[in-house]
C-alpha positions as CSV (number, residue, x, y, z in Angstrom):
1,M,37.1,178.4,85.1
2,G,38.7,181.8,85.6
3,K,42.2,182.8,84.9
4,I,45.0,181.9,87.3
5,R,45.7,184.8,89.6
6,I,49.3,185.7,90.2
7,L,50.9,188.2,92.5
8,M,54.3,189.1,91.2
9,L,56.8,191.0,93.4
10,G,58.8,193.0,90.8
11,G,61.0,196.0,90.2
12,T,63.5,194.3,87.8
13,G,63.7,194.1,84.1
14,E,63.1,190.4,84.3
15,A,59.9,191.0,86.2
16,R,58.6,193.3,83.5
17,A,59.6,190.8,80.7
18,L,57.9,187.9,82.7
19,A,54.8,189.9,83.2
20,Q,54.6,190.6,79.5
21,S,55.1,186.9,78.7
22,L,52.3,185.9,81.1
23,A,50.0,188.6,79.8
24,D,50.6,187.4,76.2
25,T,49.3,183.9,77.0
26,G,45.9,185.2,78.1
27,R,45.7,182.5,80.8
28,Y,46.9,184.5,83.8
29,D,45.6,187.5,85.8
30,V,48.8,189.2,87.0
31,L,49.1,191.9,89.6
32,L,52.6,193.4,89.7
33,S,53.7,194.8,93.1
34,L,56.4,197.4,93.3
35,A,58.0,198.5,96.5
36,G,57.9,202.2,95.6
37,R,61.6,202.9,96.0
38,T,61.9,204.4,92.5
39,D,60.1,207.7,91.9
40,K,59.4,207.1,88.2
41,P,59.1,203.3,87.6
42,S,59.2,202.0,84.1
43,P,55.8,201.4,82.4
44,Q,54.5,197.8,83.0
45,P,52.3,195.5,80.8
46,V,50.0,194.5,83.7
47,P,48.2,196.2,86.5
48,V,50.5,197.6,89.2
49,R,50.2,198.2,93.0
50,I,52.9,200.2,94.8
51,G,53.9,199.9,98.5
52,G,54.5,197.3,101.2
53,F,52.2,194.7,102.7
54,G,53.1,195.1,106.4
55,G,55.5,192.2,106.6
56,A,55.0,188.5,106.0
57,D,51.7,188.4,107.9
58,G,50.3,191.2,105.8
59,L,51.5,189.6,102.6
60,A,49.8,186.3,103.5
61,A,46.6,188.1,104.2
62,F,46.8,190.0,100.9
63,L,47.3,186.7,99.1
64,Q,44.3,185.1,100.7
65,E,42.0,188.0,100.5
66,G,42.8,188.5,96.8
67,Q,42.3,184.8,96.1
68,F,45.7,184.5,94.4
69,D,46.8,181.1,93.2
70,L,50.5,181.8,93.0
71,I,53.1,184.3,94.2
72,I,56.2,185.0,92.1
73,D,59.3,186.7,93.6
74,A,61.0,188.5,90.8
75,T,62.6,191.2,92.9
76,H,66.2,192.3,92.9
77,P,68.6,189.6,94.1
78,F,69.5,191.9,97.1
79,A,65.9,192.5,98.1
80,A,66.4,189.9,100.9
81,R,63.6,191.0,103.2
82,I,60.8,190.9,100.7
83,S,62.0,187.5,99.5
84,R,62.0,186.1,103.1
85,N,58.5,187.6,103.5
86,A,57.3,185.9,100.3
87,S,58.6,182.5,101.5
88,V,57.0,182.9,105.0
89,A,53.7,184.2,103.5
90,S,53.6,181.3,101.0
91,A,54.0,178.7,103.8
92,A,51.4,180.5,106.0
93,S,48.8,180.9,103.3
94,G,49.3,177.6,101.5
95,I,49.8,179.5,98.3
96,P,52.7,178.2,96.2
97,A,55.7,180.5,95.6
98,L,58.3,180.6,92.8
99,A,61.4,182.8,92.5
100,L,63.0,184.2,89.4
101,R,66.6,184.9,90.2
102,R,69.3,185.8,87.6
103,P,72.6,183.9,88.0
104,E,75.5,185.6,89.8
105,W,78.4,187.1,87.9
106,K,81.5,184.9,87.9
107,A,85.0,186.3,88.0
108,E,87.1,185.9,84.9
109,P,90.9,185.3,84.9
110,E,91.8,189.0,84.4
111,D,89.3,190.3,87.0
112,R,90.6,191.8,90.3
113,W,87.8,191.0,92.7
114,T,87.9,191.4,96.4
115,H,84.9,189.4,97.9
116,V,83.0,190.8,100.9
117,A,79.7,190.0,102.6
118,T,78.2,193.5,103.3
119,V,78.3,197.1,102.2
120,P,80.1,198.3,105.4
121,E,82.7,195.6,104.9
122,A,83.2,196.8,101.3
123,I,83.7,200.4,102.4
124,A,86.2,199.3,105.1
125,S,88.1,197.2,102.6
126,L,89.0,200.3,100.6
127,G,91.6,201.0,103.3
128,P,92.8,204.2,105.0
129,S,94.5,205.9,102.1
130,P,92.4,208.1,99.8
131,R,91.0,206.4,96.7
132,R,88.7,207.3,93.9
133,V,85.7,205.0,94.2
134,F,82.8,204.3,91.9
135,L,80.1,203.4,94.3
136,A,77.5,201.5,92.2
137,I,75.3,200.0,94.9
138,G,72.1,202.1,94.5
139,R,70.9,204.8,96.8
140,Q,69.5,202.8,99.7
141,E,72.9,202.1,101.3
142,A,75.0,204.8,99.8
143,H,75.2,206.6,103.2
144,R,77.5,203.8,104.4
145,A,80.3,205.6,102.5
146,E,80.2,208.3,105.2
147,A,82.2,205.9,107.4
148,A,85.2,206.5,105.1
149,P,85.1,210.2,104.1
150,Q,88.8,210.2,103.0
151,H,87.8,208.8,99.5
152,F,86.3,210.4,96.5
153,Y,83.0,208.8,95.6
154,L,81.2,208.7,92.2
155,V,77.7,207.6,93.2
156,R,75.3,206.4,90.6
157,S,71.6,205.7,91.2
158,V,68.2,205.9,89.5
159,D,66.9,208.5,91.9
160,P,68.6,211.1,94.1
161,V,70.1,209.9,97.4
162,E,68.0,211.2,100.3
163,P,69.1,212.6,102.6
164,P,72.1,214.0,100.7
165,L,75.4,212.3,101.4
166,V,77.6,214.1,104.0
167,L,80.9,213.6,102.2
168,P,83.6,216.2,101.3
169,D,84.2,214.9,97.8
170,V,81.3,213.2,96.0
171,C,79.9,213.3,92.5
172,L,76.3,212.1,92.0
173,V,75.1,210.7,88.7
174,L,71.4,209.9,88.0
175,D,71.1,207.2,85.4
176,R,69.3,204.0,84.6
177,G,70.7,201.0,82.8
178,P,71.4,199.2,80.6
179,Y,74.9,200.5,80.1
180,D,77.6,199.7,77.5
181,V,81.3,199.0,78.1
182,E,82.5,202.0,76.0
183,R,80.5,204.5,78.1
184,E,81.4,202.8,81.4
185,T,85.1,202.9,80.4
186,A,84.9,206.6,79.6
187,L,83.2,207.2,83.0
188,F,86.0,205.4,84.8
189,R,88.6,207.4,83.0
190,A,86.9,210.8,83.4
191,H,86.7,210.4,87.1
192,R,90.1,208.6,87.5
193,I,88.4,205.7,89.3
194,D,90.7,203.1,90.9
195,A,88.1,201.0,92.8
196,L,84.6,199.8,92.0
197,V,82.2,198.9,94.8
198,T,79.2,196.9,93.5
199,K,76.8,194.1,94.5
200,N,76.8,190.8,92.7
201,S,73.4,191.5,91.0
202,G,74.0,189.3,88.0
203,G,72.4,189.9,84.6
204,S,73.4,191.9,81.6
205,A,71.9,195.3,82.2
206,T,74.7,196.6,84.5
207,Y,77.5,194.1,83.7
208,A,79.3,196.7,81.5
209,K,80.9,198.3,84.6
210,I,82.5,194.9,85.5
211,A,83.9,194.5,81.9
212,A,85.2,198.1,82.0
213,A,86.9,197.5,85.3
214,R,88.5,194.4,83.9
215,H,89.7,196.2,80.8
216,L,91.3,199.0,82.9
217,G,92.7,196.7,85.5
218,I,90.7,198.3,88.3
219,E,89.9,196.5,91.6
220,V,86.3,195.5,92.1
221,I,84.9,195.2,95.7
222,M,82.2,192.6,95.1
223,I,79.4,192.3,97.7
224,A,78.0,188.8,97.9
225,R,74.3,188.0,97.9
226,A,72.6,186.8,101.1
227,P,71.5,183.2,101.3
228,A,68.4,182.7,99.1
229,A,64.9,182.4,100.7
230,A,63.4,178.9,100.8
231,M,61.3,178.6,97.6
232,Q,61.7,177.0,94.2
233,T,64.0,179.1,92.2
234,V,64.6,179.3,88.4
235,A,67.1,181.5,86.5
236,T,65.2,182.3,83.3
237,I,61.8,183.5,82.1
238,E,61.5,180.4,80.0
239,A,62.1,178.2,83.0
240,M,59.6,180.2,85.0
241,L,56.9,179.8,82.4
242,A,57.6,176.0,82.4
243,A,57.4,175.9,86.2
244,I,54.0,177.7,86.1
245,D,52.6,175.4,83.4
246,H,53.7,172.5,85.6
247,L,51.8,173.9,88.6
248,F,48.7,174.7,86.6
249,P,48.6,172.3,83.6
250,F,44.8,172.6,83.4
251,A,45.2,176.3,82.6
252,M,47.3,175.5,79.5
253,E,45.0,172.6,78.5
254,R,41.8,174.6,78.7
255,G,43.3,177.8,77.4
256,V,41.8,179.8,80.3
């Protein structure tokens, strides 16, 4: 019997680590799919495809034509569209789906969080008076800040924002996590930041900015996640490996 074929939707550090763990077992044939939003993606331990599928129908067809046994959604917690597509494609194709989703951050007593549902709501919540804002939401929705040009924006992303932001006072920083609290605190101070706008991504790679804001007493505008897609979800790589072994016990028993 051949290896279990897995299509993994990735783009996160957890996806890369999971792909490595699956490859190390020797029991799984993994294809990692990246959306292509990052110009220079990190090296991966398994074969990679880049680009979309053409919606849920295209993804279902890809799963069936490739004779995959499982789809794993290990995308960013805010990649809601591809997660919905994965859920729909799984149901349409009859191929099981599992999701790896890191837990949300939780506010601590000294945090000053303002909870909002969307990026436009976050920008609006900054108010009419000029503020100095660290906009840490990635480049895809950074243009939303143009609705409130009275603020200074420090914008950080892995790749340049395209098209360039039309704002009178903006500083662009290209950087990739993980970050540490000392550097993040220095960044806040250097730009005299008084508000942080971020998504509740969870995980440790970018948490340092939350800790730095807490240390400096800075308000955090926290954007909530959308409701999760309908599929079995686990929070850790260990739990995912256990869930896969439960689905395909024969692979573990036979060592395929």
